[in-house]
C-alpha distance (Angstrom), angle and dihedral (degrees) to the residues before:
residue distance angle dihedral
M1 . . .
N2 3.81 . .
L3 3.78 139.8 .
Q4 3.78 92.0 -105.2
Q5 3.80 90.6 62.6
L6 3.81 90.9 48.5
R7 3.78 91.2 51.5
Y8 3.81 90.5 49.4
V9 3.81 95.9 53.8
H10 3.81 90.8 43.1
E11 3.80 92.5 51.4
V12 3.81 93.3 45.9
A13 3.80 90.4 53.0
R14 3.82 90.7 46.0
H15 3.82 90.5 53.9
G16 3.78 94.4 53.4
L17 3.83 94.1 -99.6
N18 3.80 91.6 -57.9
V19 3.81 102.6 142.2
S20 3.81 93.7 -172.5
E21 3.81 92.7 56.3
A22 3.80 91.2 44.7
A23 3.81 91.3 50.9
E24 3.79 90.8 49.7
A25 3.82 91.2 50.5
L26 3.80 89.4 49.6
F27 3.82 93.4 46.5
T28 3.78 92.3 -123.5
S29 3.81 139.8 101.7
Q30 3.79 127.8 -78.0
P31 3.84 93.6 -126.6
G32 3.80 89.0 51.5
V33 3.80 92.1 53.6
S34 3.80 92.3 47.1
K35 3.79 91.9 48.8
Q36 3.80 93.9 50.6
I37 3.81 91.9 48.4
R38 3.81 90.5 50.9
Q39 3.79 90.4 50.8
L40 3.80 91.7 50.9
E41 3.81 91.7 48.8
A42 3.81 90.2 49.7
E43 3.80 91.7 51.9
L44 3.80 92.9 47.1
G45 3.79 92.8 43.5
V46 3.83 93.6 -132.5
D47 3.78 136.9 91.0
I48 3.79 112.5 -113.6
F49 3.81 93.8 -170.3
V50 3.80 135.3 35.3
R51 3.80 110.8 -127.3
H52 3.77 132.2 -152.1
G53 3.77 104.5 -168.7
K54 3.80 104.8 -50.2
R55 3.80 94.2 -23.9
L56 3.79 126.0 95.6
V57 3.79 108.1 -133.2
E58 3.80 106.8 168.7
I59 3.81 145.1 6.1
T60 3.81 114.3 -112.0
A61 3.81 123.3 -130.5
P62 3.83 92.3 -105.3
G63 3.80 87.3 42.6
R64 3.80 90.7 60.5
A65 3.81 89.8 52.8
V66 3.81 90.7 47.4
L67 3.81 92.6 49.5
E68 3.81 91.8 50.1
I69 3.81 90.4 54.7
V70 3.81 91.8 42.8
G71 3.80 89.7 53.7
R72 3.81 90.9 53.7
I73 3.81 92.1 47.7
L74 3.80 93.2 50.3
R75 3.81 91.5 47.1
D76 3.80 89.7 51.2
M77 3.80 90.0 49.3
E78 3.79 89.0 52.6
N79 3.81 89.3 49.4
L80 3.81 89.5 53.1
R81 3.78 90.3 51.6
Q82 3.79 90.6 48.5
V83 3.82 91.2 51.7
G84 3.79 91.0 53.1
E85 3.78 93.4 47.6
E86 3.80 92.9 45.8
F87 3.78 93.5 58.3
S88 3.80 97.5 35.8
N89 3.81 96.1 48.6
E90 3.78 113.9 -0.7
A91 3.82 95.9 179.7
A92 3.80 98.9 51.1
G93 3.79 133.4 65.2
R94 3.78 141.6 76.2
L95 3.79 133.3 -59.3
S96 3.79 118.3 -168.0
I97 3.80 118.1 -166.0
A98 3.80 124.9 -171.3
T99 3.78 114.2 -159.2
T100 3.79 145.6 144.3
H101 3.79 124.5 -90.3
T102 3.80 93.6 -107.9
Q103 3.80 93.2 52.8
A104 3.83 92.5 44.6
R105 3.79 93.2 47.1
Y106 3.80 102.3 39.2
A107 3.83 112.5 14.0
L108 3.80 103.6 37.1
P109 3.84 109.9 44.7
R110 3.82 96.2 86.7
V111 3.79 91.6 43.7
V112 3.80 92.3 49.0
R113 3.80 91.5 48.8
D114 3.81 93.5 50.1
F115 3.80 92.6 44.5
M116 3.81 93.7 50.8
Q117 3.79 90.6 49.8
R118 3.80 90.1 52.2
Y119 3.83 96.2 41.6
P120 3.82 107.5 29.4
Q121 3.81 92.0 163.5
V122 3.80 94.5 57.6
K123 3.79 115.1 95.4
L124 3.80 107.6 -138.1
E125 3.82 120.7 -153.9
L126 3.81 125.3 -170.0
H127 3.80 118.2 -162.1
Q128 3.80 117.8 -172.6
G129 3.78 129.8 -154.5
N130 3.77 142.7 123.6
P131 3.84 116.5 -64.0
R132 3.80 94.9 -92.7
Q133 3.80 92.6 48.0
V134 3.80 93.6 51.7
C135 3.81 90.6 52.1
E136 3.79 90.7 51.2
M137 3.82 89.8 50.9
V138 3.80 89.4 60.3
L139 3.79 93.7 45.7
S140 3.82 91.2 50.5
G141 3.80 92.0 49.9
E142 3.79 93.7 -114.0
A143 3.81 91.0 116.8
D144 3.80 134.4 29.7
I145 3.80 98.2 -145.3
A146 3.79 137.4 10.0
I147 3.80 124.1 -141.4
A148 3.79 117.4 -166.6
T149 3.76 142.4 112.9
E150 3.76 107.4 -127.3
A151 3.81 129.6 46.6
I152 3.82 98.2 15.8
A153 3.80 92.4 95.7
E154 3.82 89.4 51.5
F155 3.84 93.6 63.9
D156 3.80 110.5 86.3
E157 3.82 89.3 -169.6
L158 3.79 90.0 66.9
V159 3.78 130.5 73.3
T160 3.80 105.1 -138.3
L161 3.79 127.6 -152.2
P162 3.84 121.1 -167.3
C163 3.81 113.7 -131.1
H164 3.79 111.6 174.5
Q165 3.78 142.5 -29.6
W166 3.78 127.0 -115.7
N167 3.76 139.3 172.5
R168 3.78 141.3 -161.0
C169 3.76 140.5 -87.5
I170 3.78 137.8 -163.5
V171 3.80 118.1 -118.3
A172 3.79 125.8 -169.0
P173 3.81 139.4 159.7
L174 3.78 114.0 -76.8
R175 3.82 113.2 -83.3
H176 3.81 91.4 22.3
P177 3.84 107.4 148.5
I178 3.81 93.8 -124.0
L179 3.80 90.2 66.2
Q180 3.79 89.2 65.6
V181 3.82 97.1 49.7
S182 3.80 113.7 111.2
P183 2.92 121.9 -148.2
L184 3.81 95.6 23.3
T185 3.82 112.6 -134.9
L186 3.79 136.2 -170.1
E187 3.79 88.4 -120.8
E188 3.80 90.3 60.4
I189 3.82 92.7 46.9
A190 3.81 90.8 49.8
R191 3.83 89.9 58.7
W192 3.83 91.4 69.7
P193 3.83 136.8 61.3
I194 3.81 108.0 -96.7
V195 3.81 132.1 -144.5
T196 3.80 113.8 -165.8
Y197 3.80 147.0 134.9
D198 3.77 125.5 -40.4
F199 3.81 120.5 -106.1
A200 3.84 88.1 -106.6
F201 3.80 82.5 81.3
T202 3.78 103.1 71.5
G203 3.81 87.6 -159.5
R204 3.80 82.3 83.2
N205 3.79 84.1 77.5
L206 3.81 89.4 66.5
I207 3.79 90.0 53.3
N208 3.80 92.7 46.8
K209 3.80 91.2 44.5
A210 3.79 91.6 55.6
F211 3.80 93.3 52.6
L212 3.81 94.1 43.0
G213 3.79 89.6 51.3
R214 3.79 88.1 62.0
G215 3.81 94.4 41.8
L216 3.82 91.8 -109.5
K217 3.80 130.2 138.1
P218 3.82 111.7 -151.3
N219 3.80 117.4 -140.8
V220 3.82 99.5 -128.3
V221 3.81 105.3 -175.9
L222 3.82 100.0 170.4
T223 3.81 136.4 18.6
A224 3.79 132.9 -168.3
I225 3.82 139.3 167.5
D226 3.81 92.8 -134.5
S227 3.82 121.8 78.2
D228 3.80 91.6 -152.9
V229 3.80 90.4 54.6
I230 3.80 90.0 52.1
K231 3.81 91.0 51.3
T232 3.81 91.6 47.4
Y233 3.79 93.2 57.2
V234 3.79 93.0 41.7
G235 3.80 87.2 54.1
M236 3.80 88.6 53.9
G237 3.79 89.3 58.2
L238 3.82 98.1 -110.1
G239 3.79 92.9 130.3
I240 3.78 145.5 -53.1
G241 3.80 117.5 -66.6
I242 3.80 131.6 -126.3
L243 3.79 108.4 -162.0
A244 3.78 144.5 141.3
R245 3.79 112.2 -63.3
M246 3.81 90.2 -131.3
A247 3.82 89.5 61.0
Y248 3.81 94.2 66.4
D249 3.80 116.2 87.7
P250 3.82 114.4 -179.2
V251 3.80 90.9 -155.3
L252 3.79 97.5 49.3
D253 3.80 96.3 33.2
K254 3.81 97.1 53.8
N255 3.80 92.3 145.7
L256 3.79 92.7 59.2
G257 3.77 135.2 66.2
M258 3.79 123.3 -148.8
V259 3.79 136.6 -148.6
D260 3.80 120.2 -170.2
A261 3.81 112.6 -120.1
A262 3.81 100.9 -177.2
H263 3.81 90.1 119.2
L264 3.81 91.1 59.7
F265 3.81 103.4 48.8
E266 3.79 136.5 44.3
S267 3.80 112.8 -104.0
S268 3.81 122.3 -109.2
T269 3.80 128.9 -139.1
T270 3.78 123.5 -134.0
R271 3.80 109.8 -140.2
I272 3.78 138.8 -170.8
G273 3.80 116.1 -135.5
I274 3.82 123.0 -155.7
A275 3.80 127.8 -180.0
R276 3.79 112.4 -105.1
K277 3.81 113.6 -98.8
A278 3.80 90.9 12.8
W279 3.81 115.7 157.4
L280 3.78 108.5 -136.6
R281 3.76 125.9 -155.3
G282 3.80 118.9 -129.4
Y283 3.78 94.7 -103.5
V284 3.82 91.2 54.7
Y285 3.80 89.3 60.6
A286 3.81 88.0 48.3
F287 3.81 92.1 53.4
I288 3.81 92.0 48.4
E289 3.81 91.7 50.9
L290 3.80 91.8 47.8
F291 3.80 88.8 54.8
A292 3.81 95.7 42.1
P293 3.84 112.5 15.7
Q294 3.80 92.2 -164.3
L295 3.82 89.9 63.3
S296 3.79 99.7 82.0
R297 3.78 121.9 173.2
R298 3.79 89.1 -99.2
V299 3.81 91.8 54.7
V300 3.81 93.2 46.5
D301 3.83 92.9 47.3
A302 3.79 90.7 49.5
A303 3.80 90.8 52.7
L304 3.81 92.5 47.6
A305 3.80 92.3 46.5
G306 3.77 92.0 49.5
G307 3.79 92.5 43.1
G308 3.77 89.4 -145.4
T309 3.76 135.4 122.7
D310 3.75 130.3 -121.6
P311 3.81 109.2 -128.5
G312 3.78 94.7 -148.4
L313 3.77 150.2 -34.7
């Protein structure tokens, strides 16, 4: 048994049992991956994968147990590497952040700028996806931390840290009648076609919950995971938009008007997600504190040591 074999089975599982994709990600050959997996199964005395001909079609019950242990071993190996790098060169390395488009586009630019000025030798990577995808990136080891609003609190494998609360606004083309309504009501919003976030963002539940609570059925004509896409189609006159307040910029969005809707919907909390028992380098703590000043190293360490989650701000 060797670490190479563990990495191979982990990568195959991560790529949905596609051995070709796993081999490509590992910069090796498909037959080599298959051979190493067979050797590991022979040594363990169990099949990790169910096969149909040459294809892997399912993970066996013992395979799921094996993969859980393999994941822990690989995370611990990464922690060992991080320890070595921290004490050999504390100001250089890599920081990989998985986040949503809205956070990357509107909440993170200032933080990224300040961090890169402070740590010029750290290579910063931003991976974008929906909230569930960014959590899975952290669990697979592809990213160090996740930043999102929805879904993070649903992953027991992550320690979650609340950062800040935000709410929603209504955007519409200039001179649209809804921009003149005061006070803005759900009944008025429900009169118009709506463009808003995709159901991959469970924050949609807060929007739906608000309408259902008033016995209203919103006419959602288009959904997207990208705030800029929503604003583009609103600008084309396809409907009014419901989006994160932080995603509206009066300078950049000159063709759109905005009405705050915080009084109509429950607020959401942006959270940072970190793998349990992760060992963080010093500059990771610095990035977290730049993004959420209340999350000092002491607070983060306490959360990691306790292994718990903070339900809110």
